[in-house]
VOGU-3710 file (C-alpha; in Angstrom, 3 decimals, decimal comma):
1> mavtghrttp> -33,828/49,632/-273,175  -32,482/47,313/-275,833  -32,491/43,599/-275,193  -30,502/41,146/-277,228  -30,467/37,387/-277,208  -27,265/35,388/-276,736  -26,549/31,863/-275,592  -23,482/32,857/-273,580  -22,189/36,106/-272,176  -20,142/37,783/-274,917
11> aaptpnasas> -16,640/39,095/-274,480  -15,946/42,785/-274,500  -17,474/44,267/-277,664  -14,968/45,071/-280,393  -15,205/47,245/-283,462  -15,208/45,641/-286,855  -11,615/44,852/-287,805  -12,232/45,739/-291,426  -13,124/49,246/-290,358  -9,638/50,021/-289,052
21> sgpdtsdqar> -7,076/51,975/-290,988  -4,214/49,819/-289,703  -3,517/46,870/-287,432  -1,892/48,882/-284,662  -4,825/51,282/-284,351  -7,382/48,498/-284,242  -5,430/46,539/-281,647  -5,269/49,545/-279,390  -8,925/50,343/-279,975  -9,810/46,780/-279,040
31> gepqqqrqag> -7,660/46,474/-275,991  -7,859/49,796/-274,211  -11,559/49,818/-273,204  -11,170/46,501/-271,391  -8,115/47,749/-269,508  -9,935/50,871/-268,455  -12,973/48,901/-267,310  -10,703/46,970/-264,994  -9,080/50,149/-263,728  -12,452/51,868/-263,271
41> gapgflsgwl> -13,225/55,582/-263,389  -14,596/57,446/-266,399  -12,038/60,331/-266,447  -9,064/57,982/-266,321  -10,592/55,807/-268,974  -11,230/58,750/-271,291  -7,693/60,063/-270,855  -6,179/56,651/-271,515  -8,349/56,152/-274,565  -7,395/59,483/-276,114
51> sslegprkvv> -3,690/59,019/-275,375  -3,745/55,590/-277,012  -4,945/56,910/-280,331  -2,236/57,276/-282,991  -2,159/60,018/-285,566  -3,189/63,608/-285,329  -6,030/64,226/-282,887  -7,672/66,333/-285,533  -8,186/63,306/-287,747  -9,862/61,391/-284,931
61> ingllvivsl> -12,112/64,282/-283,957  -13,099/64,919/-287,563  -13,750/61,217/-288,000  -16,072/61,167/-285,010  -17,889/64,204/-286,327  -18,376/62,510/-289,699  -19,703/59,361/-288,023  -22,100/61,322/-285,856  -23,301/63,397/-288,803  -23,881/60,282/-290,911
71> lgsgvvlkda> -26,274/58,670/-288,472  -27,290/61,692/-286,462  -26,217/62,723/-282,978  -29,609/61,684/-281,658  -28,991/58,110/-282,719  -25,585/58,066/-281,025  -26,829/59,533/-277,759  -29,917/57,335/-277,743  -27,880/54,159/-278,150  -25,308/55,371/-275,666
81> lnqvavidti> -27,817/56,241/-272,958  -30,315/53,427/-273,460  -30,219/50,590/-270,976  -29,177/47,412/-272,785  -30,328/44,015/-271,581  -28,745/40,881/-272,962  -30,502/37,538/-272,622  -27,527/35,294/-271,990  -29,103/31,892/-271,600  -32,592/30,459/-271,100
91> svpkdleadg> -31,888/26,805/-270,504  -34,579/24,236/-271,246  -35,057/20,539/-270,399  -33,892/17,999/-272,941  -37,398/16,779/-273,801  -38,516/20,348/-274,496  -35,436/21,024/-276,585  -36,169/17,870/-278,576  -39,506/19,450/-279,536  -37,681/22,429/-281,052
101> ytpatmaqri> -37,785/24,757/-278,049  -34,058/25,439/-277,835  -32,477/27,997/-275,476  -32,082/30,400/-278,391  -35,723/29,868/-279,406  -37,055/30,554/-275,924  -34,868/33,657/-275,574  -36,200/34,986/-278,889  -39,780/34,238/-277,845  -39,284/36,331/-274,720
111> idavtqinrd> -37,811/39,108/-276,855  -40,813/38,951/-279,194  -43,229/38,972/-276,252  -41,610/42,080/-274,767  -41,862/43,789/-278,155  -45,571/42,951/-278,354  -46,195/44,222/-274,833  -44,579/47,540/-275,717  -46,630/47,795/-278,922  -49,904/47,003/-277,186
121> aavvkrigiy> -49,127/49,513/-274,441  -48,509/52,204/-277,072  -51,861/51,460/-278,729  -53,696/51,610/-275,399  -52,147/54,989/-274,625  -53,408/56,319/-277,935  -56,968/55,047/-277,893  -57,562/54,909/-274,125  -60,944/53,550/-273,102  -61,649/52,437/-276,663
131> tlsevdplep> -59,369/49,492/-275,866  -62,283/48,034/-273,891  -65,076/49,735/-275,795  -68,587/48,666/-276,570  -67,668/47,600/-280,094  -66,394/44,336/-278,643  -69,258/42,774/-276,682  -68,366/39,192/-277,486  -64,654/38,611/-277,153  -62,945/40,642/-274,422
141> esadyqspgr> -59,425/39,674/-275,399  -59,712/41,136/-278,911  -59,190/44,810/-278,201  -56,938/45,825/-281,070  -58,855/47,875/-283,633  -56,216/48,195/-286,311  -54,966/45,914/-289,011  -51,615/44,137/-288,666  -48,660/46,465/-288,944  -50,637/49,663/-288,400
151> ghswdsasaf> -50,957/51,774/-285,300  -48,334/50,069/-283,149  -45,456/52,526/-283,428  -45,612/55,559/-281,226  -43,775/58,848/-281,315  -42,540/58,548/-277,733  -41,736/54,859/-278,028  -40,576/52,954/-274,985  -36,871/52,930/-274,225  -37,324/49,252/-273,506
161> tltsdnpskk> -36,924/47,881/-277,023  -35,757/44,469/-278,091  -33,597/43,220/-280,893  -31,748/40,027/-281,647  -28,827/41,998/-283,123  -25,517/42,021/-281,323  -25,137/45,613/-280,036  -21,379/45,461/-280,585  -21,984/44,951/-284,327  -25,005/47,181/-284,778
171> ydvsvggvsl> -23,076/49,812/-286,764  -20,187/49,301/-289,118  -19,626/52,924/-290,096  -16,032/53,941/-289,385  -13,717/56,863/-290,064  -10,045/57,060/-289,233  -10,034/53,632/-287,622  -12,814/54,416/-285,095  -16,258/52,826/-285,604  -19,552/54,189/-284,331
181> ttvilhlrel> -19,837/51,115/-282,129  -16,650/52,179/-280,399  -18,000/55,694/-279,876  -21,219/54,362/-278,379  -19,390/51,927/-276,116  -17,073/54,649/-274,846  -19,958/57,029/-274,267  -21,763/54,309/-272,306  -18,671/53,887/-270,142  -18,405/57,658/-269,695
191> fgrsdtrvsg> -22,028/57,922/-268,508  -21,787/54,864/-266,293  -24,078/52,667/-268,385  -23,644/48,929/-268,138  -25,441/46,041/-269,749  -28,133/44,145/-267,895  -27,736/40,383/-268,038  -30,820/38,188/-268,058  -30,563/34,444/-267,656  -32,821/31,702/-266,459
201> eitvehpfav> -34,135/28,225/-266,915  -37,402/26,529/-267,754  -38,493/23,428/-265,896  -41,230/20,949/-266,745  -43,318/18,929/-264,326  -44,785/15,633/-265,533  -47,783/14,799/-263,320  -48,491/11,106/-263,058  -51,787/9,684/-264,249  -54,036/8,465/-261,459
211> slggkedksp> -55,501/4,998/-261,799  -59,119/4,685/-260,708  -61,220/1,545/-260,833  -58,613/-0,389/-262,802  -58,609/2,234/-265,564  -55,862/4,759/-266,064  -57,142/8,259/-266,543  -55,644/10,547/-269,153  -52,382/12,064/-267,933  -52,700/15,645/-266,653
221> pkkfsirlri> -51,021/18,268/-268,854  -47,398/19,210/-268,276  -46,691/22,181/-266,050  -44,052/24,697/-267,125  -42,160/27,026/-264,807  -39,511/29,653/-265,484  -36,947/31,252/-263,217  -35,309/34,498/-264,355  -32,194/36,148/-262,965  -31,715/39,827/-263,763
231> ddkgrvqyea> -28,279/41,285/-263,075  -27,911/45,047/-263,162  -27,731/46,883/-259,856  -27,763/43,723/-257,828  -29,392/40,436/-258,731  -33,145/40,064/-258,902  -34,692/36,635/-259,169  -38,189/36,055/-260,457  -40,110/32,801/-260,660  -43,320/32,646/-262,666
241> eatdtletlv> -46,340/30,681/-261,560  -46,484/27,217/-263,129  -48,742/26,953/-266,166  -49,652/24,311/-268,734  -48,967/26,551/-271,755  -45,606/27,869/-272,875  -47,246/30,971/-274,352  -48,505/32,025/-270,918  -45,119/31,327/-269,371  -43,329/33,465/-271,953
251> eqaalklver> -45,839/36,298/-271,495  -45,373/36,242/-267,720  -41,583/36,389/-268,041  -41,727/39,195/-270,619  -44,172/41,215/-268,525  -41,857/40,962/-265,524  -38,966/42,329/-267,598  -41,090/45,193/-268,896  -42,360/45,993/-265,411  -38,779/46,271/-264,142
261> yepldaayys> -37,642/48,783/-266,744  -40,815/50,372/-268,170  -43,457/49,926/-265,446  -46,039/52,106/-267,183  -45,921/49,913/-270,284  -46,493/46,870/-268,076  -49,410/48,613/-266,367  -51,063/49,686/-269,630  -50,620/46,166/-271,000  -52,224/44,657/-267,875
271> yhkrdydnal> -55,170/47,026/-268,353  -55,371/45,920/-271,995  -55,568/42,295/-270,771  -58,218/43,277/-268,186  -55,894/42,411/-265,326  -56,987/45,468/-263,389  -55,519/44,406/-260,044  -52,028/44,092/-261,501  -52,372/47,331/-263,455  -53,521/49,150/-260,322
281> rivrayladq> -50,642/47,748/-258,265  -48,064/48,920/-260,798  -49,519/52,374/-261,403  -49,889/53,140/-257,691  -46,247/52,204/-257,107  -45,287/54,410/-260,053  -47,183/57,405/-258,688  -45,659/56,879/-255,241  -42,161/57,177/-256,725  -41,441/60,900/-256,911
291> tknerqwasn> -38,603/60,361/-259,414  -40,942/59,206/-262,179  -41,581/61,774/-264,897  -44,562/60,432/-266,901  -47,017/61,148/-264,136  -49,756/62,412/-266,443  -49,796/59,046/-268,238  -49,866/57,249/-264,889  -52,806/59,343/-263,667  -54,551/58,775/-266,986
301> llgliehsrn> -54,239/55,017/-266,516  -55,509/55,265/-262,950  -58,678/56,851/-264,302  -59,033/54,146/-266,955  -58,765/51,436/-264,306  -61,294/53,075/-261,991  -63,734/53,306/-264,898  -63,387/49,688/-265,979  -62,669/47,417/-263,045  -66,209/47,426/-261,593
311> rsddalaekg> -68,077/48,184/-264,804  -69,950/44,864/-264,793  -71,296/45,340/-261,247  -74,278/47,670/-261,084  -73,777/48,285/-257,378  -70,194/49,520/-257,881  -70,117/50,768/-261,477  -71,287/54,335/-260,870  -68,938/54,693/-257,899  -66,106/53,698/-260,238
321> yneaitvfek> -67,306/56,177/-262,859  -67,323/58,975/-260,285  -63,814/58,098/-259,107  -62,591/58,025/-262,710  -64,202/61,413/-263,380  -62,430/62,830/-260,323  -59,063/61,513/-261,553  -59,539/62,896/-265,063  -60,786/66,267/-263,798  -57,683/66,633/-261,599
331> lrasdpefap> -55,504/65,730/-264,570  -57,417/68,232/-266,689  -56,614/70,929/-264,138  -52,937/70,020/-263,710  -52,238/69,272/-267,402  -54,821/71,251/-269,397  -53,087/70,430/-272,703  -53,203/66,656/-272,128  -55,922/65,711/-274,630  -56,115/61,924/-273,901
341> alynlsyvli> -57,498/62,661/-270,435  -60,225/64,812/-271,988  -61,311/62,048/-274,359  -61,345/59,493/-271,565  -63,264/61,885/-269,304  -65,823/62,395/-272,062  -66,228/58,644/-272,510  -66,818/58,103/-268,768  -69,397/60,889/-268,646  -71,309/59,158/-271,441
351> dkghkhledp> -71,220/55,862/-269,563  -72,453/57,615/-266,437  -75,275/59,108/-268,492  -76,438/55,595/-269,330  -76,907/54,991/-265,614  -79,487/57,778/-265,455  -81,701/57,072/-268,439  -84,744/57,324/-266,173  -83,850/61,009/-265,651  -83,620/62,560/-269,142
361> evtrelfsra> -82,432/65,944/-267,894  -79,456/64,483/-266,037  -78,616/62,183/-268,918  -78,732/64,896/-271,579  -76,605/67,188/-269,426  -73,942/64,481/-269,067  -73,964/63,708/-272,801  -73,771/67,416/-273,699  -70,912/67,983/-271,275  -69,098/64,980/-272,735
371> yeiaregiki> -69,453/66,429/-276,222  -68,003/69,798/-275,220  -65,044/68,207/-273,424  -64,288/66,024/-276,455  -64,283/69,127/-278,671  -61,889/70,761/-276,208  -59,496/67,856/-276,678  -59,835/67,991/-280,467  -58,894/71,680/-280,425  -55,759/70,871/-278,412
381> dkakgttare> -54,776/68,038/-280,748  -55,251/70,212/-283,813  -53,004/72,887/-282,334  -50,319/70,355/-281,465  -50,557/68,383/-284,692  -50,730/65,068/-282,855  -50,764/61,634/-284,441  -53,636/60,373/-286,576  -54,779/57,726/-284,113  -55,134/60,246/-281,284
391> raagyatagr> -57,166/62,621/-283,451  -59,309/59,706/-284,623  -60,133/58,859/-281,007  -61,059/62,488/-280,341  -63,481/62,770/-283,257  -64,986/59,393/-282,378  -65,581/60,514/-278,789  -67,476/63,593/-279,919  -69,438/61,406/-282,336  -70,262/58,957/-279,562
401> alrflgewep> -71,728/61,737/-277,407  -73,828/63,032/-280,307  -74,994/59,524/-281,137  -76,668/59,236/-277,737  -77,959/62,797/-277,785  -79,775/61,687/-280,925  -82,243/59,829/-278,702  -83,786/63,239/-277,978  -82,694/65,196/-281,041  -82,597/62,985/-284,163
411> tkykealgyf> -80,680/65,669/-286,049  -77,714/64,837/-283,824  -77,352/61,521/-285,647  -76,257/63,335/-288,778  -73,740/65,393/-286,804  -72,434/62,210/-285,199  -71,927/60,614/-288,615  -69,916/63,689/-289,619  -67,592/63,327/-286,637  -67,103/59,642/-287,377
421> dqsidadpmf> -66,251/60,626/-290,965  -63,544/62,921/-289,585  -62,330/60,088/-287,388  -62,004/57,866/-290,453  -60,255/60,641/-292,390  -57,715/60,963/-289,564  -57,136/57,217/-289,383  -58,929/54,912/-291,852  -57,934/51,899/-289,735  -59,864/53,004/-286,627
431> lfaylmqgai> -62,677/50,479/-286,854  -64,754/51,923/-284,038  -65,863/54,742/-286,347  -67,157/52,370/-289,040  -69,027/50,217/-286,547  -70,623/53,212/-284,849  -71,726/54,586/-288,190  -73,317/51,230/-288,918  -75,113/51,338/-285,555  -76,458/54,840/-286,271
441> hnkceehdna> -77,691/53,828/-289,734  -79,444/50,841/-288,161  -81,020/53,110/-285,576  -82,294/55,340/-288,365  -83,514/52,235/-290,255  -81,054/52,917/-293,068  -80,114/49,261/-293,207  -78,359/49,267/-296,562  -76,043/52,006/-295,336  -75,449/50,065/-292,138
451> iakyqratem> -74,475/46,919/-294,028  -72,139/48,967/-296,219  -70,341/50,345/-293,146  -70,007/46,919/-291,544  -68,730/45,542/-294,831  -66,208/48,372/-295,044  -64,955/47,582/-291,551  -64,344/43,963/-292,516  -62,493/45,086/-295,628  -60,213/47,360/-293,620
461> npsaqtftra> -59,463/44,652/-291,078  -60,593/41,218/-292,307  -60,075/39,466/-288,981  -62,345/37,024/-287,181  -62,988/39,634/-284,510  -64,112/42,267/-287,002  -66,475/39,888/-288,796  -67,880/38,812/-285,429  -68,490/42,415/-284,348  -70,170/43,266/-287,625
471> gaylrkhgrh> -72,353/40,181/-287,412  -73,250/40,952/-283,809  -74,493/44,446/-284,661  -76,524/43,152/-287,599  -78,065/40,436/-285,457  -78,775/42,866/-282,647  -80,946/44,855/-285,061  -82,733/41,766/-286,358  -80,722/41,450/-289,583  -80,102/37,742/-289,059
481> adsipmfrka> -79,806/36,780/-292,729  -77,312/39,596/-293,324  -75,266/38,520/-290,311  -74,796/34,950/-291,577  -71,962/35,772/-294,063  -70,172/37,696/-291,323  -70,269/34,835/-288,831  -69,396/32,314/-291,555  -66,258/34,249/-292,456  -65,319/34,631/-288,789
491> aelkptayay> -65,614/30,871/-288,310  -63,512/30,224/-291,401  -60,768/32,513/-290,107  -60,955/31,318/-286,513  -62,919/28,061/-286,129  -63,736/28,267/-282,438  -66,730/27,127/-280,408  -67,924/30,721/-280,129  -67,682/31,292/-283,885  -69,753/28,217/-284,753
501> tywgmavrda> -72,310/29,059/-282,059  -72,841/32,619/-283,358  -73,118/31,296/-286,894  -75,648/28,676/-285,846  -77,725/31,214/-283,941  -77,859/33,487/-286,989  -78,903/30,587/-289,234  -81,587/29,513/-286,772  -82,969/33,003/-286,243  -83,053/33,577/-289,996
511> rlpgdqarkl> -85,434/30,584/-290,126  -83,410/28,854/-292,820  -84,760/25,421/-293,753  -82,936/22,182/-293,075  -80,606/21,125/-290,307  -77,890/23,750/-290,759  -78,135/25,329/-287,318  -78,033/21,979/-285,487  -74,884/20,945/-287,363  -73,207/24,229/-286,480
521> fekaiaadpk> -74,022/23,841/-282,781  -72,616/20,319/-282,934  -69,445/21,744/-284,522  -69,238/24,252/-281,685  -69,442/21,475/-279,108  -66,830/19,416/-280,953  -64,494/22,430/-281,111  -64,645/22,944/-277,331  -67,134/21,044/-275,163  -66,218/23,248/-272,192
531> ipnghnqlgl> -67,952/26,266/-273,765  -71,535/26,040/-272,443  -73,552/27,989/-274,989  -73,138/25,447/-277,766  -74,857/22,871/-275,556  -77,485/25,427/-274,510  -78,371/26,446/-278,063  -78,568/22,814/-279,186  -80,874/22,136/-276,259  -83,141/24,999/-277,301
541> mylreekwae> -83,525/23,446/-280,744  -84,532/20,164/-279,148  -87,066/22,029/-276,991  -88,701/23,489/-280,104  -88,930/19,993/-281,524  -90,248/18,631/-278,181  -87,375/16,164/-277,957  -87,332/16,391/-274,182  -84,677/13,789/-273,367  -82,174/15,180/-275,891
551> aakafeeaik> -82,869/18,720/-274,664  -82,361/17,742/-271,017  -79,047/16,075/-271,846  -77,820/19,166/-273,688  -78,747/21,483/-270,804  -77,054/19,161/-268,317  -73,847/19,467/-270,346  -74,196/23,264/-270,320  -74,595/23,160/-266,533  -71,423/21,060/-266,208
561> adpdwsnyhy> -69,541/23,739/-268,106  -71,089/26,650/-266,168  -73,076/25,551/-263,097  -73,671/29,120/-261,891  -75,609/30,401/-264,924  -79,234/30,323/-263,793  -80,939/30,092/-267,183  -79,282/26,744/-267,974  -81,068/25,327/-264,921  -84,260/27,046/-266,005
571> nlgralrgag> -84,021/25,493/-269,477  -83,347/22,097/-267,925  -86,519/22,524/-265,890  -88,494/23,198/-269,082  -87,143/20,033/-270,684  -87,883/17,916/-267,609  -91,371/19,384/-267,303  -92,039/18,572/-270,952  -90,966/14,980/-270,300  -93,412/14,768/-267,381
581> nlkdardafk> -90,670/14,606/-264,731  -92,285/17,210/-262,506  -90,250/16,538/-259,370  -86,882/17,069/-261,062  -88,312/19,984/-263,032  -89,314/21,642/-259,752  -85,784/21,124/-258,402  -84,244/22,637/-261,528  -86,515/25,697/-261,387  -85,780/26,101/-257,696
591> raieiyqshp> -82,045/25,925/-258,345  -82,345/28,557/-261,095  -83,985/30,974/-258,659  -81,449/30,249/-255,913  -78,566/31,044/-258,254  -80,266/34,152/-259,549  -80,984/35,507/-256,084  -77,432/34,861/-254,842  -75,641/35,927/-258,046  -77,821/38,448/-259,898
601> rsqaeldele> -76,389/39,467/-263,236  -75,701/43,166/-263,601  -77,198/45,211/-266,406  -73,834/45,673/-268,113  -73,076/41,965/-267,907  -76,492/41,034/-269,249  -76,134/43,435/-272,159  -72,727/41,985/-272,950  -74,069/38,439/-272,848  -77,263/39,188/-274,760
611> lrekgpegeg> -75,865/38,686/-278,232  -74,302/35,351/-277,434  -77,060/33,951/-275,192  -80,307/35,317/-276,629  -82,597/32,821/-278,294  -85,390/33,338/-280,830  -88,249/35,589/-279,883  -90,904/33,848/-277,856  -88,541/31,308/-276,377  -86,917/33,328/-273,620
621> ppkvdqttvg> -87,266/32,465/-269,955  -89,512/34,642/-267,802  -88,443/38,147/-266,886  -89,087/37,860/-263,172  -90,002/41,136/-261,565  -90,666/40,036/-257,993  -89,164/37,059/-256,224  -92,540/35,767/-255,064  -93,970/35,901/-258,572  -90,914/34,142/-259,979
631> qayalspnag> -91,060/31,407/-257,368  -94,770/30,894/-257,917  -94,167/30,521/-261,640  -91,041/28,404/-261,506  -92,332/26,023/-258,848  -95,628/25,491/-260,612  -95,156/22,514/-262,973  -98,288/23,380/-264,916  -97,412/27,005/-265,620  -97,976/27,649/-269,300
641> eagrprgrgk> -96,106/29,901/-271,692  -98,946/32,397/-271,683  -98,701/32,736/-267,911  -95,209/34,225/-267,859  -94,793/37,260/-265,642  -93,349/40,348/-267,231  -90,416/42,436/-266,062  -90,296/46,147/-265,619  -88,927/46,911/-269,049  -85,591/47,602/-270,632
651> gstrgrvkk> -84,137/49,456/-267,685  -84,844/46,738/-265,160  -81,904/44,775/-263,857  -83,844/42,681/-261,382  -84,894/39,373/-262,832  -83,577/39,789/-266,354  -82,682/36,262/-267,227  -81,558/35,519/-270,768  -80,906/32,319/-272,612
//
């Protein structure tokens, strides 16, 4: 579906006057379609149109054939049969227009947002679960693993496309007084296609500041709302939820348009944004509609959602994995040549294997099965000659399975590296392959090779997200000094609170002299005081220096930002205990245990948070194994560092509390 932006509804489209062979022919070509639209009926319209043409019919027919051959019959039919949506008017308040947000600007922003949604949906279809893969433990919203301008186009691109061009002037090729635009318009009339009109208005609420104690608080942010009217087969009205950012408002409006005409794109985009409830709602409605023809892609997405939506909850994660496996196995049986489902099935089997590490036989069987299924998909893709990105995902999936089989058979690491090489050969922009090769080299203590792979990834896609991922993997393997340049570059490209915090943690853990880490944590807090870990990490530095009051203040700020994270309360208790305030320290420790017992962090969530929350070795809070032991420790003001209880090891989820 093509969408164009206009301030007002245009008149009936007309061919370019300069394309006509004479004034009489062009006048008739301009006037007749409108008359026939009023009369109605495709056969009558076609007869009237043909009878109105002057000159030998042979000239007209030959002219049409020349036009079609110049641009290709596929182009003509595609433009004739596509649904066209025209954004007539998006009105805006005067104060918003004074800031440069004119009706034309807002219409174009919606057009751009729809285009981006379609592109992101195409990428998600190609790389499947890798959209939410383990290479991105720090920033969930950054799920695009290709450089700008690469990997967005897709062979079976959505029919819902957007352009700011006027469709009546899209082509100026003409022969014998008849332009291609005219042909397309007449074909649209013949097939009963009509334009969709989209209009709407944006409103702004200005909340009043509330005066308290004689002082006027800062005015609350403006709230933006949008109301859309979509006219095609009846009028549909949509009103977005009020928000304080125009970007969110535009995204909501664009997503509603996409959902109306290309629901699967809207569902895949919602999955990409981790809005699993919305994605599930759309895909279930799609599957319930028996007229829909991309059912394999809908089932594929259903499996992706089942795999991901409860992944951070240990109690529900494996149930979700099993449901996803069931979906993908059914799709494998009904569409045995549908390779994406095989890659996604393989990925889920690997994740399920991680849930059974205590049973090596079960785990190895799952990893081995995943490897064979990935190879099955690769064979299908090779036979079909599919796109590079799809083949890259297939090779990477086989490599991922071998990487984990290497825990038992180290020779598998070399095989895994070979598959990741093939993934890179298929698509050099698929960053997952580089990062996984770096992880394998680190595992094999080939640190120079690991750094080279991480460096290569940043060269292929020098974004803040890529530098952050590379730095995270280096830091995870204790290469703190090597991670510093990565985090520094990430902060330079995207100076956020997270970026400065990661950089500061790397500097601190590298034991660099001076006050560099403290200044970076202070920059993180200045960038966004609502992000708690900057306060937490600054507090940990004060604890090391036995500056109890400063540490307590920092932890209190972290608690304000995230009151339900138990280790902030635990750290506050340490600071208060150091200051001799045993009563308040006891209360803080007690609160930490209460939060932990009522909201235990899952293993997956803890692993995801580890890189951003973990402090230097020897400074972590206790790994409580049993509630009674933890309470005895936490409520004892005189408990020393040497008296910390130990957890049950890496596989334990109970009591793993990280800074």
